N, C-alpha and C positions, 0 to 999 in steps of 0.2 A: 327324387323330387324336390327341388331348391324352386319351390312354386308355392305365391300364396295361396290361400284355402279353396277359392273359389276355381282357380286355373289345375288346384290339385285334383281338389273333385271332378274336374271334366275329366282331366286324364284317367283318372280310375273309373269313370264310368265309360269311356271308349275302351281300356282295356277289357273290361268286364263285358264287352259286346262283343271285340273281335277272337277275344278266348272262348274256349272251350273244353269242355270236362275230357271229351273223347281225344284232344291233343295230347300227340306224343311226345309234348313238354311240360315243365310244372310253370306258372307263371307268379311271378310273387310284386309287390309292391313295398316300400320302406319309406312311407309319407313324415314329415318332421312333427314333433313330439304334439304339439299344437294342433293337429290336422288328425294323428292317429284313430282317437274315436270314431270322428265321424267318416274318415277312410273304412273301417274295419265294419260299420255298418252298411256302407255302402256295397263292400265284398262279400257280405255274412249271405252264405245258400249260395254261392259263386265258386268255379274251380279257382279263383285266385286267391291269393297268399296272403298275408298279410305279416309283415317284420316292424321290427322298433330301428334306427337310427344310433349311431353313439352319439355325445356330445363331442363339441369342439369350443376354442375358444373363438374362433373369427367369426361375424354377424354371419355371412351367405358361403356359401359354396360346398363342392363335391368332396369332405374329408370324411369318407368312410373305409377307406384304405389305410391310412395314415400307419406310421409305425408307432408302435407303443412309445412313450418316453421311459428313460429309467431314473428312480428318485432317487 
């Protein structure tokens, strides 16, 4: 979810509407940290699970599966 707060909220609201607890799949969202609490509140009571992203030095982008650095 490489979005601003308003677009992240709109996306998760649409995901909630489209998902169902009887569906044979699990649905999860991983919002940026600044929106994590709001998105978690929006998903409370639904079948949508909420997780957290890791951190990266870049200002934006999808860096959720990068290789770990060796120190």
